[in-house]
Steps between C-alpha positions, in 0.01 A plus 500: 500500500168595657179562314530868587849518349372332184208741474730799559731372226214471255379850589848647450540318168160623385589860588835472318322365195248785511785750505673320213178522298451871569864581431469313170203717404696817584797377296272435203354852535854639486567307181193654336249218555220714640244219502713190568333163460490264798716254304769769467479571871528132588800452273680810631431427867568127494165445670257262335205646310268305728655664804477846342124457470481353848651820638307740274155422368541670163734719299342819631561398862858402415581833335326693776710321763819574304412867483436503873840344563667763283333780695631354824851461355511866396330637812821677617520677162141622534576688820659846502608648829460863604217578259461875469822567695807684375575750223290485184788398269602222737144366505484511120820296471396250766153450361605450138782265599264295718236471228752384240645240739148370554429508126806286427390246757132471409482572126464139375238412761313827451478432126353159573260653752367741240436213259300307762326794671233525232370151582604445863335722762746410775799596285323818389442598864862427589613728218250768606635483856852556366374804310340641815820442694699689236251788507514533880878479499559777250246721677683449829845553351410836344238611751687826584485618138147374439371661820618840379282482187139611459268197534415472130866526396597248765247245372610541140870487583459191715300330225779562248770380740297194590466416130868558421624264771262211445656186354342545158649849459849400610477198270398727211801726554748223567392241242264636235682831458831318557635766734678251722552557870713816494272701273186364666639628831570837338144520368351418840723748682412765243129437555533538877710816479275657239179436689622547855822703496544866593403621153184289485179700471324522836 
């Protein structure tokens, strides 16, 4: 075996170990460990604690990398095709369904992100970027209805919709108010139809 083959093997092994570490963090998030200790991560991943810290300089960097991996894994769920296209009721159904699919996928990691955001600027910015993405998406999806409103009404309506579909609001409905997925979906559809439907005040 050549030196190049040996080096390539070490690189591949290192990348596999990195993925094992990050997947272990995500699994611990799912189990409710929102600030997992490096020793927990090492035990779950099967990677030595020394190697964990060789890959990631501190716990903040480790958790930030895990959150980044989760965002990449759910990238297809973050994208909605044909924004602003089709009948209003169809767009309501598609948008609510898409947001709840995304919520199911990201909830554990998003909870952990909120815990760390207060003390980690990089995680805070990543969460802020997700909020901006959500805002732009809902504006694009319901642009026909928003465009028909007077400017002041449009701004207020968009602000309410933006708030209702952020992670914290969906989490409040789903978990803290214990509505579950079906009734959370009903609440979100009701909000959209009330604020944007044919009977909404223009």
